[in-house]
C-alpha positions in Angstrom: 68.1 -8.4 19.3 65.9 -10.7 17.1 62.3 -11.5 18.1 61.8 -14.3 20.5 59.2 -16.9 20.0 56.9 -16.9 23.0 53.6 -18.4 24.2 51.0 -16.9 26.5 47.6 -17.9 27.7 44.4 -16.1 26.7 42.0 -15.8 29.6 40.2 -19.0 28.7 43.5 -20.9 28.8 44.0 -21.0 25.1 47.7 -21.0 24.3 48.7 -18.3 21.8 52.0 -18.1 19.9 53.7 -14.8 19.4 57.0 -13.0 18.6 58.3 -10.6 21.2 61.2 -8.2 21.0 62.1 -6.2 24.1 62.9 -2.6 23.1 65.1 0.1 24.4 62.4 2.1 26.0 59.6 1.5 28.5 57.1 1.6 25.7 55.5 -1.4 24.0 53.1 -2.1 21.2 50.7 -4.9 20.4 50.4 -5.5 16.7 47.2 -7.3 15.5 46.9 -9.1 12.2 44.3 -9.3 9.4 41.3 -11.7 9.2 42.0 -15.3 10.2 39.5 -16.7 7.8 41.2 -15.0 4.8 44.8 -16.1 5.5 45.7 -13.3 8.0 48.5 -14.0 10.4 51.4 -12.4 12.2 53.8 -12.8 9.3 51.6 -10.6 7.0 53.6 -8.0 5.0 51.8 -5.0 6.7 52.3 -6.5 10.1 56.0 -6.9 9.3 56.1 -3.3 8.2 54.4 -2.0 11.3 56.7 -4.1 13.6 59.8 -2.7 11.9 58.7 0.9 12.4 58.0 0.5 16.1 61.2 -1.5 16.5 63.3 1.3 15.0 61.6 3.7 17.5 62.8 1.6 20.4 59.5 0.0 21.4 59.1 -3.5 22.7 57.0 -5.2 20.0 54.6 -8.1 20.4 52.8 -9.6 17.4 50.9 -12.8 17.8 48.6 -15.2 16.0 44.9 -15.0 17.1 43.3 -18.2 18.3 43.0 -20.8 15.6 45.8 -19.3 13.5 49.2 -21.0 13.0 50.2 -22.8 16.2 47.8 -20.8 18.4 45.1 -23.0 20.0 41.4 -22.6 19.8 39.3 -21.6 16.9 38.0 -18.4 15.2 35.5 -16.7 17.5 34.0 -13.9 15.4 35.8 -11.3 17.4 34.7 -12.0 21.0 37.6 -14.4 21.8 40.0 -12.4 19.7 39.4 -9.4 22.1 40.4 -11.7 25.0 43.6 -12.5 23.0 44.5 -8.9 22.8 43.8 -8.3 26.5 46.1 -11.4 27.2 48.8 -9.8 25.1 48.4 -6.6 27.0 48.8 -8.4 30.3 51.9 -10.2 28.9 53.5 -6.8 28.2 52.5 -5.4 31.5 54.4 -8.3 33.2 57.5 -7.2 31.3 57.4 -4.0 33.3 56.3 -1.7 30.4 54.6 1.5 31.6 53.1 2.5 28.2 51.5 0.1 25.8 50.1 1.1 22.4 47.8 -0.8 20.0 48.4 -1.0 16.2 46.0 -3.1 14.2 45.7 -3.9 10.5 42.3 -4.6 8.9 40.6 -7.2 11.1 43.2 -6.5 13.8 42.1 -2.8 13.7 38.5 -3.9 14.1 39.3 -6.0 17.1 41.3 -3.2 18.7 38.4 -0.8 18.2 36.1 -2.9 20.3 38.5 -2.7 23.3 37.1 0.2 25.3 39.0 1.8 28.1 37.3 -0.3 30.7 38.7 -3.4 29.0 42.2 -2.2 28.2 44.3 0.8 29.3 46.0 1.5 26.0 48.1 4.6 25.7 47.6 5.2 22.0 46.3 3.4 19.0 46.9 3.4 15.3 44.7 1.7 12.7 45.8 0.6 9.3 42.9 0.0 6.8 40.1 -0.4 9.4 37.7 -2.6 7.3 34.8 -0.2 7.2 33.1 -1.8 4.2 33.4 -5.4 5.6 33.0 -5.4 9.4 30.5 -3.8 11.7 31.7 -0.7 13.7 28.2 0.4 15.0 29.0 -0.5 18.6 32.1 1.7 18.6 31.2 5.2 19.8 34.6 6.8 20.6 38.3 5.9 20.8 40.0 8.5 23.0 43.5 7.0 22.4 43.2 6.8 18.6 46.0 8.9 17.0 46.0 7.8 13.4 44.2 5.8 10.7 45.8 5.0 7.4 44.2 3.6 4.3 44.8 3.3 0.6 43.2 5.5 -2.1 42.2 2.3 -3.9 41.2 0.3 -0.8 37.7 -1.1 -1.3 37.6 -2.8 2.1 38.6 0.3 3.9 37.3 3.1 1.6 38.8 6.5 2.5 35.5 8.4 2.7 34.1 5.8 5.1 37.2 5.8 7.2 37.2 9.6 7.5 33.6 9.5 8.6 34.2 6.8 11.2 37.4 8.5 12.6 35.6 11.9 12.9 33.0 10.2 15.1 35.6 8.3 17.2 38.1 11.0 17.9 38.2 14.4 16.1 41.8 14.8 17.2 42.9 11.7 15.3 44.4 12.1 11.8 43.6 10.2 8.6 46.3 9.6 6.0 45.5 8.3 2.5 48.2 6.6 0.4 47.6 7.2 -3.3 47.7 4.0 -5.4 47.6 1.6 -2.5 44.8 -1.0 -2.1 44.0 -3.1 1.0 47.1 -5.2 0.7 49.8 -2.5 0.4 52.0 -4.6 -2.0 54.6 -2.2 -3.3 53.5 0.5 -0.8 55.1 -0.8 2.4 57.8 1.9 2.4 55.2 4.6 2.0 53.2 3.1 4.9 56.4 2.9 7.0 57.1 6.6 6.2 53.7 7.7 7.4 53.8 5.6 10.6 57.3 6.9 11.4 56.0 10.5 11.5 53.3 9.6 14.0 54.9 7.1 16.4 
């Protein structure tokens, strides 16, 4: 079944656009995209790769444009409003009757997801692709109990492997870190390798 274009409201009544595909299981995933101010949107190559892997695993998938991106209303809100957008996406999936909802964010999307503590969102598990450790501030993030995996590229200057390993060790010692040799922050030409790693963990 192809993805369906949908709209849902963020909690301040901003209308967001998304693509939803009901899966074959009672599991769902919210996929968050890279930085809105640098051209990030739900059609990004990494977002597409993530979505394809979860789809093959039978998950319901929801990717959407943050406020101010594409046809989504509102404007960039430096992370605060974007957190509300993810919570709204979570509530949309809950209304579909899903009993387990994961988070998977790429770059800025991973940073947004990291801010969503368990009192804000009851995620089952989370995966980060290239959390932007050298670009965004993670100081307020102390632990992420549901973090399972972080992936970055050996040549990723925005998500340097050593910085990612250090952050993940502080967030959740049970989480794994995978490094893709040759890949930089954009994963061009390494989408299949990223998919292979994600497939092992999801």
